[in-house]
DSSP file (Angstrom, degrees, kcal/mol; ACC not computed):
  #  RESIDUE AA STRUCTURE BP1 BP2  ACC     N-H-->O    O-->H-N    N-H-->O    O-->H-N    TCO  KAPPA ALPHA  PHI   PSI    X-CA   Y-CA   Z-CA
    1    1 A M              0   0    0      0, 0.0    90,-3.4     0, 0.0     2,-0.4   0.000 360.0 360.0 360.0 136.4   51.2  -55.7  121.9
    2    2 A F  B >   -a   91   0A   0     88,-0.2     3,-1.1     1,-0.0    90,-0.2  -0.804 360.0-116.6 -99.0 137.8   50.8  -57.1  125.3
    3    3 A R  T 3  S+     0   0    0     88,-2.2    56,-0.2    -2,-0.4     3,-0.1  -0.342  99.3  27.7 -60.4 150.7   53.7  -58.8  127.3
    4    4 A G  T 3  S+     0   0    0     51,-0.5    95,-0.2     1,-0.2    -1,-0.2   0.620 100.6 106.9  73.2  12.7   53.1  -62.4  128.0
    5    5 A T  S <  S-     0   0    0     -3,-1.1    53,-0.4    49,-0.2    -1,-0.2  -0.583  72.5-121.0-113.8-180.0   50.8  -63.0  125.0
    6    6 A T        -     0   0    0     -2,-0.2    48,-0.1    -3,-0.1    49,-0.1  -0.578  37.6-178.6-122.0  67.8   51.3  -64.8  121.7
    7    7 A P        -     0   0    0      0, 0.0    46,-2.6     0, 0.0     2,-0.5  -0.326  20.5-138.4 -69.5 149.5   50.8  -62.2  119.0
    8    8 A T  E     -B   52   0B   0     44,-0.2     2,-0.5    42,-0.0    44,-0.3  -0.947  14.7-159.2-107.5 124.2   50.9  -63.0  115.3
    9    9 A L  E     -B   51   0B   0     42,-3.3    42,-2.5    -2,-0.5     2,-0.5  -0.893   6.8-167.8-104.8 128.6   52.7  -60.5  113.2
   10   10 A K  E     -B   50   0B   0     -2,-0.5     2,-0.5    40,-0.2    40,-0.2  -0.970   3.3-169.3-122.2 130.5   52.0  -60.5  109.5
   11   11 A F  E     -B   49   0B   0     38,-2.9    38,-2.5    -2,-0.5     2,-0.6  -0.972  10.0-151.5-120.6 124.9   54.0  -58.6  106.9
   12   12 A T  E     -B   48   0B   0     -2,-0.5    36,-0.2    36,-0.2    -2,-0.0  -0.856  14.9-155.8 -98.6 123.6   52.8  -58.2  103.3
   13   13 A L        -     0   0    0     34,-3.9     4,-0.1    -2,-0.6    34,-0.0  -0.604  24.0-124.3 -95.6 156.7   55.6  -57.8  100.8
   14   14 A P  S    S+     0   0    0      0, 0.0     2,-0.3     0, 0.0    -1,-0.1   0.265  96.1  33.9 -82.4  14.1   55.4  -56.1   97.4
   15   15 A F  S    S-     0   0    0     32,-0.2    -2,-0.2    31,-0.0     2,-0.1  -0.948 102.3 -73.0-155.8 168.6   56.7  -59.4   95.8
   16   16 A A    >   -     0   0    0     -2,-0.3     3,-1.7     1,-0.1    31,-0.3  -0.426  35.4-130.7 -71.0 141.4   56.6  -63.1   96.3
   17   17 A V  G >  S+     0   0    0     29,-3.0     3,-2.1     1,-0.3    -1,-0.1   0.693 100.8  77.1 -67.6 -17.3   58.5  -64.5   99.2
   18   18 A D  G 3  S+     0   0    0     28,-0.4    -1,-0.3     1,-0.3    29,-0.1   0.592  83.3  68.0 -69.6  -5.7   60.1  -67.2   97.0
   19   19 A Q  G <  S+     0   0    0     -3,-1.7    57,-2.5    56,-0.1     2,-0.4   0.477  85.8  91.7 -85.1  -3.4   62.3  -64.3   95.7
   20   20 A L  E <   -D   75   0C   0     -3,-2.1    55,-0.3    55,-0.3     3,-0.1  -0.773  51.8-172.3 -97.4 135.6   64.0  -64.2   99.2
   21   21 A E  E    S-     0   0C   0     53,-3.1     2,-0.3    -2,-0.4    54,-0.2   0.843  78.3 -12.2 -83.5 -41.8   67.1  -66.2  100.1
   22   22 A C  E     +D   74   0C   0     52,-1.6    52,-2.5    17,-0.1    -1,-0.4  -0.984  63.6 179.7-156.2 158.7   66.8  -65.3  103.8
   23   23 A A  E     -D   73   0C   0     -2,-0.3    16,-2.0    50,-0.2     2,-0.3  -0.984  10.1-155.1-159.2 157.5   65.0  -62.9  106.0
   24   24 A W  E     -DE  72  38C   0     48,-2.6    48,-2.0    -2,-0.3     2,-0.6  -0.998  10.3-149.3-137.9 141.0   64.7  -61.9  109.7
   25   25 A V  E     -DE  71  37C   0     12,-2.7    12,-3.1    -2,-0.3     2,-0.4  -0.966  28.1-168.7-105.6 119.8   61.9  -60.2  111.7
   26   26 A T  E     -DE  70  36C   0     44,-3.0    44,-2.2    -2,-0.6     2,-0.4  -0.927  14.7-166.3-119.4 134.0   63.6  -58.2  114.5
   27   27 A L  E     +DE  69  35C   0      8,-3.2     7,-2.9    -2,-0.4     8,-1.9  -0.971  17.6 175.8-116.7 132.0   62.1  -56.6  117.5
   28   28 A A  E     -DE  68  33C   0     40,-2.4    40,-2.9    -2,-0.4     2,-0.3  -0.939  18.3-165.6-135.5 154.9   64.1  -54.1  119.5
   29   29 A Q  E >  S+ E   0  32C   0      3,-2.3     3,-1.8    -2,-0.3    38,-0.1  -0.995  79.8   1.4-137.8 139.8   63.8  -51.7  122.5
   30   30 A N  T 3  S-     0   0    0     36,-0.4    -1,-0.1    -2,-0.3     3,-0.1   0.868 130.9 -59.2  51.0  40.4   66.1  -48.9  123.4
   31   31 A K  T 3  S+     0   0    0      1,-0.2     2,-0.4    -3,-0.0    -1,-0.3   0.682 114.9 116.5  64.1  20.8   68.2  -49.7  120.3
   32   32 A T  E <   -E   29   0C   0     -3,-1.8    -3,-2.3     0, 0.0     2,-0.3  -0.981  69.5-121.7-120.9 129.3   68.8  -53.3  121.6
   33   33 A V  E     +E   28   0C   0     -2,-0.4    -5,-0.3    -5,-0.2     3,-0.1  -0.528  34.7 168.9 -69.8 128.3   67.6  -56.4  119.8
   34   34 A I  E     +     0   0C   0     -7,-2.9     2,-0.4     1,-0.4    -6,-0.2   0.766  67.6  21.7-106.0 -42.7   65.3  -58.4  122.0
   35   35 A I  E     -E   27   0C   0     -8,-1.9    -8,-3.2     2,-0.0     2,-0.4  -0.997  60.1-179.5-132.7 132.7   63.7  -60.9  119.6
   36   36 A D  E     -E   26   0C   0     -2,-0.4     2,-0.6   -10,-0.2   -10,-0.2  -0.941   6.7-171.4-135.8 111.3   65.2  -62.0  116.3
   37   37 A K  E     -E   25   0C   0    -12,-3.1   -12,-2.7    -2,-0.4     2,-0.1  -0.910  13.5-143.9-110.5 119.8   63.2  -64.5  114.2
   38   38 A A  E >   -E   24   0C   0     -2,-0.6     3,-2.3   -14,-0.2   -14,-0.2  -0.341  31.5-103.0 -75.1 161.6   64.9  -66.0  111.1
   39   39 A M  G >  S+     0   0    0    -16,-2.0     3,-1.7     1,-0.3   -15,-0.1   0.819 120.8  61.5 -55.7 -34.9   62.8  -66.8  108.0
   40   40 A N  G 3  S+     0   0    0      1,-0.3    -1,-0.3   -17,-0.2   -16,-0.1   0.607 100.9  54.8 -71.9  -8.9   62.8  -70.5  108.9
   41   41 A E  G <  S+     0   0    0     -3,-2.3    11,-0.3     2,-0.1    -1,-0.3   0.359 104.2  71.4 -97.8   2.0   60.9  -69.7  112.1
   42   42 A C  S <  S-     0   0    0     -3,-1.7     2,-0.6    -4,-0.2     9,-0.2  -0.676  84.8-114.9-112.2 165.4   58.2  -67.8  110.1
   43   43 A T  E     -C   50   0B   0      7,-3.4     7,-2.9    -2,-0.2     2,-0.5  -0.919  34.3-169.3-100.2 125.9   55.4  -68.9  107.9
   44   44 A C  E     +C   49   0B   0     -2,-0.6     2,-0.3     5,-0.2     5,-0.2  -0.964  16.9 150.6-120.5 127.3   56.0  -67.7  104.3
   45   45 A S  E >   -C   48   0B   0      3,-2.1     3,-2.7    -2,-0.5     2,-0.2  -0.973  62.3 -30.0-155.6 143.3   53.4  -67.9  101.6
   46   46 A D  T 3  S-     0   0    0     -2,-0.3   -29,-3.0     1,-0.3   -28,-0.4  -0.328 126.9 -25.6  52.2-111.7   52.6  -65.9   98.5
   47   47 A N  T 3  S+     0   0    0    -31,-0.3   -34,-3.9    -2,-0.2     2,-0.4  -0.027 117.5  95.0-119.8  30.8   53.8  -62.4   99.4
   48   48 A A  E <   -BC  12  45B   0     -3,-2.7    -3,-2.1   -36,-0.2     2,-0.5  -0.955  50.3-161.7-128.7 143.3   53.5  -62.6  103.2
   49   49 A I  E     -BC  11  44B   0    -38,-2.5   -38,-2.9    -2,-0.4     2,-0.4  -0.991  18.6-174.3-116.6 125.3   55.7  -63.4  106.1
   50   50 A T  E     +BC  10  43B   0     -7,-2.9    -7,-3.4    -2,-0.5     2,-0.4  -0.969   5.3 178.9-124.1 135.9   53.9  -64.4  109.3
   51   51 A V  E     -B    9   0B   0    -42,-2.5   -42,-3.3    -2,-0.4     2,-0.5  -1.000  15.1-153.4-138.0 136.0   55.5  -65.0  112.7
   52   52 A T  E     -B    8   0B   0     -2,-0.4   -44,-0.2   -11,-0.3     2,-0.2  -0.937  16.8-144.6-108.3 127.1   53.9  -65.9  116.0
   53   53 A L        -     0   0    0    -46,-2.6     2,-0.1    -2,-0.5   -18,-0.0  -0.582  14.5-125.7 -87.9 152.1   55.8  -64.9  119.2
   54   54 A T     >  -     0   0    0     -2,-0.2     4,-2.4   -48,-0.1     5,-0.2  -0.477  22.2-111.9 -90.5 165.2   55.8  -67.0  122.3
   55   55 A Q  H  > S+     0   0    0      1,-0.2     4,-2.1     2,-0.2   -51,-0.5   0.925 120.0  55.3 -58.9 -43.8   54.8  -65.9  125.8
   56   56 A E  H  4 S+     0   0    0      1,-0.2     4,-0.5     2,-0.2    -1,-0.2   0.897 109.0  47.6 -56.7 -42.1   58.5  -66.3  126.8
   57   57 A E  H >4 S+     0   0    0      1,-0.2     3,-1.4     2,-0.2     4,-0.3   0.943 112.5  46.3 -66.9 -47.9   59.6  -64.0  124.0
   58   58 A T  H >< S+     0   0    0     -4,-2.4     3,-1.2   -53,-0.4    -1,-0.2   0.765 103.1  64.6 -70.9 -21.8   57.0  -61.2  124.7
   59   59 A L  T 3< S+     0   0    0     -4,-2.1    -1,-0.3     1,-0.2    -2,-0.2   0.693  92.4  64.8 -70.2 -16.4   57.8  -61.4  128.4
   60   60 A K  T <  S+     0   0    0     -3,-1.4    -1,-0.2    -4,-0.5     2,-0.2   0.654  85.1  96.3 -75.9 -15.7   61.3  -60.2  127.5
   61   61 A L  S <  S-     0   0    0     -3,-1.2     2,-0.4    -4,-0.3     6,-0.1  -0.528  75.6-129.4 -80.2 142.0   59.8  -56.9  126.3
   62   62 A D    >   -     0   0    0     -2,-0.2     3,-0.9     1,-0.1    28,-0.1  -0.756   6.3-152.8 -88.8 131.1   59.8  -53.9  128.7
   63   63 A C  T 3  S+     0   0    0     -2,-0.4    29,-0.2     1,-0.2    27,-0.2   0.464  86.6  74.1 -84.8   1.1   56.4  -52.2  129.0
   64   64 A N  T 3  S+     0   0    0     27,-0.1     2,-0.3     2,-0.1    -1,-0.2   0.335 101.4  36.8 -94.3   7.5   57.9  -48.8  129.8
   65   65 A C  S <  S-     0   0    0     -3,-0.9    25,-0.4    25,-0.2     2,-0.1  -0.964  88.6 -92.7-150.5 167.6   59.0  -48.2  126.2
   66   66 A R        -     0   0    0     -2,-0.3     2,-0.5    23,-0.1   -36,-0.4  -0.467  33.6-129.0 -82.4 153.9   57.9  -48.8  122.6
   67   67 A T  E     - F   0  88C   0     21,-2.9    21,-2.7    -2,-0.1     2,-0.4  -0.891  15.5-150.1-105.4 132.3   58.9  -51.8  120.6
   68   68 A E  E     -DF  28  87C   0    -40,-2.9   -40,-2.4    -2,-0.5     2,-0.4  -0.824  11.2-165.8-100.9 140.9   60.4  -51.4  117.1
   69   69 A I  E     +DF  27  86C   0     17,-3.0    17,-3.0    -2,-0.4     2,-0.3  -0.990  12.8 165.1-129.9 133.6   59.9  -54.0  114.5
   70   70 A Q  E     -D   26   0C   0    -44,-2.2   -44,-3.0    -2,-0.4     2,-0.5  -0.998  25.9-142.6-147.3 147.3   61.7  -54.4  111.2
   71   71 A I  E     -D   25   0C   0     13,-0.3    12,-2.7    -2,-0.3     2,-0.4  -0.935  16.7-174.2-106.5 132.8   62.2  -57.0  108.5
   72   72 A R  E     +DG  24  82C   0    -48,-2.0   -48,-2.6    -2,-0.5     2,-0.3  -0.972  14.6 166.2-120.6 144.1   65.6  -57.4  106.8
   73   73 A A  E     -DG  23  81C   0      8,-2.2     8,-3.2    -2,-0.4     2,-0.4  -0.963  31.0-141.3-151.1 163.4   66.1  -59.7  103.9
   74   74 A K  E     -DG  22  80C   0    -52,-2.5   -53,-3.1    -2,-0.3   -52,-1.6  -0.999  25.3-135.4-129.9 130.8   68.3  -60.8  101.0
   75   75 A T  E >   -D   20   0C   0      4,-2.6     3,-2.2    -2,-0.4   -55,-0.3  -0.329  28.6-105.5 -79.3 165.1   66.9  -61.7   97.6
   76   76 A V  T 3  S+     0   0    0    -57,-2.5   -56,-0.1     1,-0.3    -1,-0.1   0.742 123.0  55.6 -63.5 -22.0   68.0  -64.8   95.7
   77   77 A D  T 3  S-     0   0    0    -58,-0.4    -1,-0.3     2,-0.1   -57,-0.1   0.244 125.5-101.1 -96.1  14.8   69.9  -62.4   93.3
   78   78 A G  S <  S+     0   0    0     -3,-2.2     2,-0.4     1,-0.3    -2,-0.1   0.500  70.5 145.2  90.2   5.3   71.8  -60.8   96.3
   79   79 A K        -     0   0    0      1,-0.0    -4,-2.6    -5,-0.0     2,-0.4  -0.644  41.3-140.5 -80.5 131.4   69.9  -57.6   96.9
   80   80 A A  E     -G   74   0C   0     -2,-0.4     2,-0.3    -6,-0.2    -6,-0.2  -0.786  25.3-175.3 -92.0 131.5   69.8  -56.6  100.6
   81   81 A L  E     -G   73   0C   0     -8,-3.2    -8,-2.2    -2,-0.4     2,-0.3  -0.879  13.8-171.9-126.8 155.5   66.5  -55.1  101.7
   82   82 A A  E     -G   72   0C   0     -2,-0.3   -10,-0.2   -10,-0.2     2,-0.1  -0.989  16.9-137.3-145.0 140.3   65.0  -53.5  104.8
   83   83 A S        -     0   0    0    -12,-2.7     2,-0.0    -2,-0.3     3,-0.0  -0.394  39.9 -88.5 -82.2 168.8   61.5  -52.5  105.7
   84   84 A R        -     0   0    0     -2,-0.1     2,-0.6     1,-0.1   -13,-0.3  -0.367  53.2 -97.3 -66.7 163.1   60.7  -49.3  107.4
   85   85 A I        -     0   0    0    -15,-0.1     2,-0.4    -3,-0.1   -15,-0.2  -0.769  36.7-153.4 -88.9 121.8   60.8  -49.6  111.2
   86   86 A F  E     -F   69   0C   0    -17,-3.0   -17,-3.0    -2,-0.6     2,-0.4  -0.755   6.9-154.1 -92.9 141.8   57.3  -50.1  112.7
   87   87 A T  E     +F   68   0C   0     -2,-0.4     2,-0.3   -19,-0.2   -19,-0.2  -0.970  15.4 175.7-122.1 130.1   56.7  -48.9  116.3
   88   88 A V  E     -F   67   0C   0    -21,-2.7   -21,-2.9    -2,-0.4     2,-0.2  -0.936  33.3-107.9-129.8 153.3   54.1  -50.3  118.7
   89   89 A E        -     0   0    0     -2,-0.3     2,-0.7   -23,-0.2   -23,-0.1  -0.540  26.1-140.8 -71.9 143.2   53.2  -49.8  122.3
   90   90 A T        -     0   0    0    -25,-0.4   -88,-0.2    -2,-0.2     2,-0.2  -0.942  22.0-150.4-108.2 112.6   54.2  -52.6  124.6
   91   91 A E  B     -a    2   0A   0    -90,-3.4   -88,-2.2    -2,-0.7     2,-0.1  -0.527   8.6-123.2 -87.9 147.8   51.3  -53.0  127.1
   92   92 A R        -     0   0    0     -2,-0.2     2,-0.3   -29,-0.2    -1,-0.1  -0.412  18.0-145.0 -82.8 162.6   51.7  -54.3  130.7
   93   93 A I        -     0   0    0      1,-0.1     3,-0.1    -2,-0.1   -30,-0.1  -0.919  10.2-141.0-124.7 154.1   49.9  -57.2  132.1
   94   94 A L  S    S+     0   0    0     -2,-0.3     2,-0.8     1,-0.2    -1,-0.1   0.891  93.8  52.3 -82.7 -42.0   48.7  -57.7  135.7
   95   95 A K  S    S-     0   0    0      2,-0.1    -1,-0.2   -91,-0.0     2,-0.1  -0.853  84.9-153.6 -97.8 108.6   49.6  -61.4  136.1
   96   96 A D        +     0   0    0     -2,-0.8    -2,-0.0    -3,-0.1     2,-0.0  -0.332  48.9  38.6 -80.3 163.0   53.2  -61.7  135.2
   97   97 A G  S    S-     0   0    0    -42,-0.1     2,-0.1    -2,-0.1    -2,-0.1  -0.116  96.5 -46.1  90.4 172.6   54.8  -64.9  133.8
   98   98 A E              0   0    0      1,-0.1   -93,-0.1    -2,-0.0    -2,-0.0  -0.468 360.0 360.0 -76.6 148.6   53.7  -67.6  131.4
   99   99 A I              0   0    0    -95,-0.2    -1,-0.1    -2,-0.1    -3,-0.0   0.348 360.0 360.0-120.1 360.0   50.2  -69.1  131.8
């Protein structure tokens, strides 16, 4: 993922998203949450949750470390779930700031 871009992250679940009461897509670096997107900020359909990050959000990421991404959710019947933690490189950009 490059800083200052607008990447779209798509997560495929093993069940329909209408079984979720709430969910969050969280991005962290150095064990600190940098971006936290609630389910109402995502696009949910069938068994997928999709979220597009803004330039402002990705500019908050440090390019000197990896970014961790995880989904946490609660089902309509009260079960708390968490995905495995995905790790991606955060790439630097030459022209800083929003364009």
